[in-house]
Short mmCIF file of the C-alpha atoms (twelve columns), coordinates in Angstrom:
data_MODEL
# 
_entry.id   MODEL 
# 
loop_
_atom_site.group_PDB 
_atom_site.id 
_atom_site.type_symbol 
_atom_site.label_atom_id 
_atom_site.label_alt_id 
_atom_site.label_comp_id 
_atom_site.label_asym_id 
_atom_site.label_seq_id 
_atom_site.Cartn_x 
_atom_site.Cartn_y 
_atom_site.Cartn_z 
_atom_site.pdbx_PDB_model_num 
ATOM 1   C CA . MET A 1   47.241  -100.165 -36.952 1 
ATOM 2   C CA . ALA A 2   46.039  -99.327  -33.568 1 
ATOM 3   C CA . THR A 3   46.458  -96.040  -30.913 1 
ATOM 4   C CA . ILE A 4   47.743  -96.826  -28.087 1 
ATOM 5   C CA . ASN A 5   47.048  -94.188  -25.060 1 
ATOM 6   C CA . PHE A 6   49.827  -94.243  -22.491 1 
ATOM 7   C CA . VAL A 7   47.486  -91.118  -20.136 1 
ATOM 8   C CA . PRO A 8   45.429  -92.661  -17.920 1 
ATOM 9   C CA . ASN A 9   41.824  -91.598  -18.566 1 
ATOM 10  C CA . ASP A 10  41.939  -90.761  -14.730 1 
ATOM 11  C CA . TYR A 11  44.626  -88.017  -14.972 1 
ATOM 12  C CA . ILE A 12  42.700  -86.730  -18.129 1 
ATOM 13  C CA . GLN A 13  38.995  -86.170  -16.195 1 
ATOM 14  C CA . GLN A 14  40.796  -84.344  -13.471 1 
ATOM 15  C CA . ARG A 15  42.240  -82.332  -15.893 1 
ATOM 16  C CA . GLN A 16  39.363  -81.214  -17.566 1 
ATOM 17  C CA . SER A 17  37.570  -81.238  -14.405 1 
ATOM 18  C CA . SER A 18  40.288  -78.008  -12.974 1 
ATOM 19  C CA . ARG A 19  40.229  -76.568  -16.302 1 
ATOM 20  C CA . ALA A 20  35.886  -76.283  -15.668 1 
ATOM 21  C CA . ASN A 21  36.887  -74.911  -12.117 1 
ATOM 22  C CA . LEU A 22  39.021  -72.578  -12.856 1 
ATOM 23  C CA . MET A 23  36.781  -71.656  -15.739 1 
ATOM 24  C CA . TYR A 24  33.988  -71.180  -13.114 1 
ATOM 25  C CA . LEU A 25  35.819  -69.436  -10.560 1 
ATOM 26  C CA . THR A 26  37.142  -66.689  -12.762 1 
ATOM 27  C CA . LEU A 27  33.096  -66.719  -14.098 1 
ATOM 28  C CA . LEU A 28  32.743  -65.769  -10.654 1 
ATOM 29  C CA . ALA A 29  34.988  -63.385  -9.965  1 
ATOM 30  C CA . ALA A 30  34.600  -61.191  -12.913 1 
ATOM 31  C CA . LEU A 31  30.361  -61.209  -11.384 1 
ATOM 32  C CA . LEU A 32  31.546  -60.335  -8.096  1 
ATOM 33  C CA . GLY A 33  33.918  -58.046  -9.743  1 
ATOM 34  C CA . GLY A 34  31.413  -56.638  -11.485 1 
ATOM 35  C CA . ILE A 35  28.453  -56.384  -8.835  1 
ATOM 36  C CA . GLY A 36  30.961  -54.265  -6.339  1 
ATOM 37  C CA . VAL A 37  31.458  -51.923  -9.163  1 
ATOM 38  C CA . THR A 38  27.695  -51.574  -9.983  1 
ATOM 39  C CA . PHE A 39  27.581  -51.052  -5.928  1 
ATOM 40  C CA . SER A 40  30.029  -48.414  -5.591  1 
ATOM 41  C CA . VAL A 41  28.802  -46.615  -8.616  1 
ATOM 42  C CA . ILE A 42  25.135  -47.611  -6.678  1 
ATOM 43  C CA . LYS A 43  26.706  -45.503  -3.310  1 
ATOM 44  C CA . MET A 44  28.361  -43.046  -5.309  1 
ATOM 45  C CA . ARG A 45  25.253  -41.612  -6.882  1 
ATOM 46  C CA . GLN A 46  23.144  -41.989  -3.185  1 
ATOM 47  C CA . SER A 47  26.039  -40.106  -1.954  1 
ATOM 48  C CA . VAL A 48  24.797  -37.193  -4.725  1 
ATOM 49  C CA . VAL A 49  21.628  -37.386  -4.292  1 
ATOM 50  C CA . GLY A 50  22.137  -37.673  -0.348  1 
ATOM 51  C CA . ARG A 51  23.689  -34.231  -0.616  1 
ATOM 52  C CA . GLU A 52  21.921  -32.726  -2.833  1 
ATOM 53  C CA . LEU A 53  18.822  -33.684  -1.033  1 
ATOM 54  C CA . ALA A 54  20.057  -31.984  1.728   1 
ATOM 55  C CA . ALA A 55  21.161  -28.772  0.318   1 
ATOM 56  C CA . ILE A 56  17.364  -28.642  -1.475  1 
ATOM 57  C CA . ASN A 57  16.127  -28.740  2.298   1 
ATOM 58  C CA . ALA A 58  18.311  -26.027  3.293   1 
ATOM 59  C CA . LYS A 59  16.865  -23.996  0.470   1 
ATOM 60  C CA . MET A 60  13.328  -25.073  1.694   1 
ATOM 61  C CA . MET A 61  14.013  -24.072  5.640   1 
ATOM 62  C CA . GLU A 62  15.571  -21.110  4.496   1 
ATOM 63  C CA . ALA A 63  12.452  -19.976  2.073   1 
ATOM 64  C CA . LYS A 64  10.240  -21.291  5.196   1 
ATOM 65  C CA . GLU A 65  11.703  -18.920  7.092   1 
ATOM 66  C CA . GLN A 66  11.846  -16.062  4.790   1 
ATOM 67  C CA . ILE A 67  8.383   -16.345  3.935   1 
ATOM 68  C CA . THR A 68  7.301   -16.539  7.725   1 
ATOM 69  C CA . GLN A 69  9.115   -12.488  7.982   1 
ATOM 70  C CA . LEU A 70  7.303   -12.311  4.749   1 
ATOM 71  C CA . GLU A 71  4.087   -12.345  6.698   1 
ATOM 72  C CA . GLU A 72  5.149   -10.649  9.473   1 
ATOM 73  C CA . LEU A 73  5.910   -7.523   7.560   1 
ATOM 74  C CA . LYS A 74  2.369   -7.994   5.941   1 
ATOM 75  C CA . THR A 75  0.827   -8.312   9.031   1 
ATOM 76  C CA . LYS A 76  2.945   -5.327   10.850  1 
ATOM 77  C CA . GLY A 77  2.315   -3.354   8.021   1 
ATOM 78  C CA . LYS A 78  -1.505  -4.115   7.948   1 
ATOM 79  C CA . THR A 79  -1.479  -3.014   11.573  1 
ATOM 80  C CA . MET A 80  0.783   0.660    10.483  1 
ATOM 81  C CA . MET A 81  -1.582  1.137    7.522   1 
ATOM 82  C CA . LYS A 82  -4.796  0.596    9.829   1 
ATOM 83  C CA . SER A 83  -2.723  2.690    13.050  1 
ATOM 84  C CA . MET A 84  -2.228  5.551    10.273  1 
ATOM 85  C CA . VAL A 85  -5.263  5.431    8.751   1 
ATOM 86  C CA . MET A 86  -6.799  6.478    12.094  1 
ATOM 87  C CA . THR A 87  -3.956  8.695    13.033  1 
ATOM 88  C CA . ALA A 88  -4.971  10.430   9.950   1 
ATOM 89  C CA . GLU A 89  -9.157  10.666   10.824  1 
ATOM 90  C CA . LEU A 90  -8.288  12.021   14.085  1 
ATOM 91  C CA . LEU A 91  -5.620  14.361   12.604  1 
ATOM 92  C CA . GLU A 92  -7.970  15.426   10.131  1 
ATOM 93  C CA . PRO A 93  -11.111 18.033   10.994  1 
ATOM 94  C CA . VAL A 94  -12.994 15.892   8.145   1 
ATOM 95  C CA . PRO A 95  -11.720 12.233   6.399   1 
ATOM 96  C CA . ARG A 96  -11.307 12.231   3.126   1 
ATOM 97  C CA . SER A 97  -13.675 9.519    2.309   1 
ATOM 98  C CA . VAL A 98  -16.733 11.824   3.977   1 
ATOM 99  C CA . VAL A 99  -15.515 14.935   1.093   1 
ATOM 100 C CA . LEU A 100 -15.915 12.272   -1.724  1 
ATOM 101 C CA . ALA A 101 -19.202 10.733   -0.143  1 
ATOM 102 C CA . CYS A 102 -20.080 14.750   -0.130  1 
ATOM 103 C CA . LEU A 103 -18.690 15.331   -3.723  1 
ATOM 104 C CA . THR A 104 -20.708 11.977   -4.394  1 
ATOM 105 C CA . ASN A 105 -24.098 12.895   -3.687  1 
ATOM 106 C CA . ASN A 106 -24.412 16.501   -4.219  1 
ATOM 107 C CA . MET A 107 -23.307 15.921   -8.548  1 
ATOM 108 C CA . PRO A 108 -26.511 15.799   -10.739 1 
ATOM 109 C CA . SER A 109 -27.492 13.255   -13.608 1 
ATOM 110 C CA . GLY A 110 -24.741 12.534   -16.006 1 
ATOM 111 C CA . VAL A 111 -21.958 14.193   -14.238 1 
ATOM 112 C CA . SER A 112 -18.465 11.944   -13.749 1 
ATOM 113 C CA . LEU A 113 -15.644 13.090   -11.558 1 
ATOM 114 C CA . LEU A 114 -12.003 12.895   -12.937 1 
ATOM 115 C CA . GLU A 115 -9.869  13.679   -9.974  1 
ATOM 116 C CA . MET A 116 -9.789  15.304   -6.739  1 
ATOM 117 C CA . GLN A 117 -6.670  16.904   -4.745  1 
ATOM 118 C CA . LEU A 118 -7.000  17.708   -1.229  1 
ATOM 119 C CA . VAL A 119 -4.000  20.114   -0.028  1 
ATOM 120 C CA . GLU A 120 -3.128  21.476   3.847   1 
ATOM 121 C CA . LYS A 121 -1.482  24.717   4.330   1 
ATOM 122 C CA . GLU A 122 -1.157  26.362   6.860   1 
ATOM 123 C CA . ASN A 123 -1.784  30.170   6.636   1 
ATOM 124 C CA . LYS A 124 -1.380  33.352   8.963   1 
ATOM 125 C CA . VAL A 125 -4.274  35.647   10.232  1 
ATOM 126 C CA . LEU A 126 -4.580  38.365   12.741  1 
ATOM 127 C CA . ALA A 127 -6.038  36.842   16.006  1 
ATOM 128 C CA . ALA A 128 -8.829  38.436   17.638  1 
ATOM 129 C CA . PRO A 129 -8.486  41.131   19.805  1 
ATOM 130 C CA . ALA A 130 -8.856  39.849   23.368  1 
ATOM 131 C CA . ALA A 131 -11.608 41.366   25.494  1 
ATOM 132 C CA . LYS A 132 -11.201 44.232   27.609  1 
ATOM 133 C CA . SER A 133 -12.201 43.974   31.257  1 
ATOM 134 C CA . VAL A 134 -14.079 45.988   33.199  1 
ATOM 135 C CA . ALA A 135 -11.334 47.462   35.517  1 
ATOM 136 C CA . ALA A 136 -9.519  47.829   32.076  1 
ATOM 137 C CA . ALA A 137 -12.484 49.767   30.664  1 
ATOM 138 C CA . ALA A 138 -12.858 52.244   34.219  1 
ATOM 139 C CA . PRO A 139 -10.651 55.367   34.191  1 
ATOM 140 C CA . ALA A 140 -8.148  55.291   35.870  1 
ATOM 141 C CA . LYS A 141 -4.938  57.351   36.399  1 
ATOM 142 C CA . THR A 142 -2.113  56.637   34.658  1 
ATOM 143 C CA . THR A 143 1.741   57.552   35.483  1 
ATOM 144 C CA . GLN A 144 3.555   59.191   32.304  1 
ATOM 145 C CA . TYR A 145 5.528   55.845   32.560  1 
ATOM 146 C CA . GLN A 146 2.304   53.538   32.004  1 
ATOM 147 C CA . SER A 147 1.139   56.202   28.607  1 
ATOM 148 C CA . ALA A 148 4.564   55.356   26.931  1 
ATOM 149 C CA . ALA A 149 4.244   51.888   27.711  1 
ATOM 150 C CA . ALA A 150 1.023   51.925   26.575  1 
ATOM 151 C CA . LYS A 151 1.424   54.143   23.169  1 
ATOM 152 C CA . ASN A 152 4.061   51.223   22.509  1 
ATOM 153 C CA . GLN A 153 2.010   48.418   22.464  1 
ATOM 154 C CA . LYS A 154 -0.196  49.867   20.829  1 
ATOM 155 C CA . ALA A 155 2.223   50.722   18.038  1 
ATOM 156 C CA . ALA A 156 3.125   47.122   17.837  1 
ATOM 157 C CA . ALA A 157 2.766   44.396   14.922  1 
ATOM 158 C CA . PRO A 158 -0.939  42.956   15.491  1 
ATOM 159 C CA . GLU A 159 -0.963  39.305   16.046  1 
ATOM 160 C CA . THR A 160 -1.115  36.279   14.475  1 
ATOM 161 C CA . LYS A 161 -2.304  32.830   14.497  1 
ATOM 162 C CA . THR A 162 -2.169  29.530   12.052  1 
ATOM 163 C CA . VAL A 163 -4.808  28.574   10.394  1 
ATOM 164 C CA . LEU A 164 -4.264  24.796   8.736   1 
ATOM 165 C CA . VAL A 165 -6.893  25.721   5.194   1 
ATOM 166 C CA . SER A 166 -7.680  22.666   3.272   1 
ATOM 167 C CA . ASN A 167 -8.069  23.672   -0.461  1 
ATOM 168 C CA . LEU A 168 -9.597  21.336   -3.122  1 
ATOM 169 C CA . GLU A 169 -9.365  21.365   -5.929  1 
ATOM 170 C CA . ILE A 170 -11.908 18.884   -8.540  1 
ATOM 171 C CA . GLU A 171 -12.011 18.246   -12.022 1 
ATOM 172 C CA . GLY A 172 -14.679 16.707   -14.012 1 
ATOM 173 C CA . ILE A 173 -16.731 16.324   -16.882 1 
ATOM 174 C CA . ALA A 174 -20.631 17.029   -17.872 1 
ATOM 175 C CA . PRO A 175 -23.089 16.690   -20.642 1 
ATOM 176 C CA . SER A 176 -23.261 20.633   -20.956 1 
ATOM 177 C CA . ASP A 177 -22.922 23.870   -18.780 1 
ATOM 178 C CA . ILE A 178 -26.050 23.897   -17.066 1 
ATOM 179 C CA . GLU A 179 -24.530 20.292   -15.057 1 
ATOM 180 C CA . VAL A 180 -21.651 22.071   -14.160 1 
ATOM 181 C CA . ALA A 181 -23.788 25.045   -12.675 1 
ATOM 182 C CA . SER A 182 -26.065 22.831   -10.622 1 
ATOM 183 C CA . PHE A 183 -23.061 21.034   -9.825  1 
ATOM 184 C CA . ILE A 184 -21.994 24.090   -8.004  1 
ATOM 185 C CA . ALA A 185 -25.182 25.119   -6.526  1 
ATOM 186 C CA . SER A 186 -25.188 22.218   -4.874  1 
ATOM 187 C CA . LEU A 187 -21.965 22.390   -3.579  1 
ATOM 188 C CA . SER A 188 -22.251 26.042   -2.442  1 
ATOM 189 C CA . GLY A 189 -25.040 24.597   -0.116  1 
ATOM 190 C CA . SER A 190 -22.730 21.931   1.439   1 
ATOM 191 C CA . ILE A 191 -22.194 21.961   4.807   1 
ATOM 192 C CA . LEU A 192 -18.604 20.980   4.358   1 
ATOM 193 C CA . LEU A 193 -17.744 23.472   1.496   1 
ATOM 194 C CA . ASP A 194 -16.995 27.233   2.000   1 
ATOM 195 C CA . SER A 195 -17.088 28.840   -1.768  1 
ATOM 196 C CA . VAL A 196 -17.505 26.928   -4.840  1 
ATOM 197 C CA . GLU A 197 -15.220 28.133   -7.435  1 
ATOM 198 C CA . LEU A 198 -15.580 27.737   -11.311 1 
ATOM 199 C CA . VAL A 199 -11.880 27.897   -12.402 1 
ATOM 200 C CA . GLN A 200 -12.222 26.059   -16.304 1 
ATOM 201 C CA . SER A 201 -14.426 25.012   -18.609 1 
ATOM 202 C CA . LYS A 202 -13.832 24.062   -21.634 1 
ATOM 203 C CA . GLU A 203 -15.833 21.834   -24.344 1 
ATOM 204 C CA . GLN A 204 -14.363 18.161   -25.288 1 
ATOM 205 C CA . ASP A 205 -15.237 16.001   -28.499 1 
ATOM 206 C CA . ILE A 206 -14.014 12.411   -27.767 1 
ATOM 207 C CA . ASP A 207 -15.661 10.156   -30.938 1 
ATOM 208 C CA . GLY A 208 -18.379 12.385   -32.062 1 
ATOM 209 C CA . VAL A 209 -19.839 12.920   -28.473 1 
ATOM 210 C CA . LYS A 210 -19.099 16.632   -27.410 1 
ATOM 211 C CA . PHE A 211 -19.069 17.374   -23.517 1 
ATOM 212 C CA . ARG A 212 -17.569 19.740   -21.088 1 
ATOM 213 C CA . GLN A 213 -14.821 19.266   -19.051 1 
ATOM 214 C CA . PHE A 214 -14.540 22.127   -15.718 1 
ATOM 215 C CA . ARG A 215 -12.548 22.212   -13.136 1 
ATOM 216 C CA . LEU A 216 -13.685 23.885   -10.205 1 
ATOM 217 C CA . ARG A 217 -12.065 25.458   -6.329  1 
ATOM 218 C CA . THR A 218 -13.349 25.104   -3.240  1 
ATOM 219 C CA . SER A 219 -12.049 24.847   0.608   1 
ATOM 220 C CA . LEU A 220 -13.627 23.536   3.289   1 
ATOM 221 C CA . LYS A 221 -15.053 25.674   6.014   1 
ATOM 222 C CA . SER A 222 -12.762 26.862   8.915   1 
ATOM 223 C CA . ASN A 223 -13.388 25.369   12.739  1 
ATOM 224 C CA . LEU A 224 -15.323 22.355   10.780  1 
ATOM 225 C CA . THR A 225 -16.096 19.841   13.261  1 
ATOM 226 C CA . LEU A 226 -18.274 16.511   11.828  1 
ATOM 227 C CA . THR A 227 -19.928 14.327   14.981  1 
ATOM 228 C CA . LYS A 228 -20.310 10.074   14.054  1 
ATOM 229 C CA . GLU A 229 -23.676 10.852   13.648  1 
ATOM 230 C CA . ASP A 230 -23.638 13.791   10.655  1 
ATOM 231 C CA . ILE A 231 -20.811 10.849   9.146   1 
ATOM 232 C CA . SER A 232 -22.228 8.403    8.865   1 
ATOM 233 C CA . LYS A 233 -25.917 10.279   7.370   1 
ATOM 234 C CA . ILE A 234 -23.106 11.359   4.602   1 
ATOM 235 C CA . ARG A 235 -21.964 7.865    4.246   1 
ATOM 236 C CA . LYS A 236 -25.308 6.306    4.022   1 
ATOM 237 C CA . LYS A 237 -26.570 8.855    1.108   1 
ATOM 238 C CA . ARG A 238 -23.455 7.709    -0.905  1 
ATOM 239 C CA . GLU A 239 -24.501 4.226    -0.604  1 
ATOM 240 C CA . GLU A 240 -27.658 4.212    -1.319  1 
ATOM 241 C CA . MET A 241 -26.687 6.746    -4.315  1 
ATOM 242 C CA . ILE A 242 -24.025 3.894    -5.786  1 
# 
């Protein structure tokens, strides 16, 4: 028995075309929605990265400013150190480097220094009496009041003055007491040191090697002034020995 279709073919094709168009529109909307969501996520990530980059740049600028300040402080510190060294050399009658060079120049073979301490302190000494003038030395008539005043002046305490004394303590090692005695003799003849005293000398044994550990005490000569030529000679001799 034959089937009779009362629906026109054009209607069926139009309906199928409408369904296909609706499907295409749905897919297009879904694709556009996915693109929009992806674009929004990318923009959010870009904004987050931008904020982090701005924070990093701010920290870098702050670190750069701190580095600049640190370099300025270092430069100021070097300048202050140079000024302090120059001031110390001006204040000290003999620079410490010259004292060390003098000790090195007078060291016999085999002697080594372990420690050196230079301590400056103020000592009060009696002032030298003033020279009497010719008029005062000549006999003159004095009244009773002048005689009493002169007696009171003689009975007064003597005048004192403050002198800066530089004491030096030296500690070192030597193969034997002979080198220690030679070192003391060399230092005694130095133009810088006043008197050299042996404080301690004892025997030490390290890994089977015996040596003498000694400690000396001395002081710089008072009213000692060295010229630039003297300092240059001492330092040059030390450099030659090194």
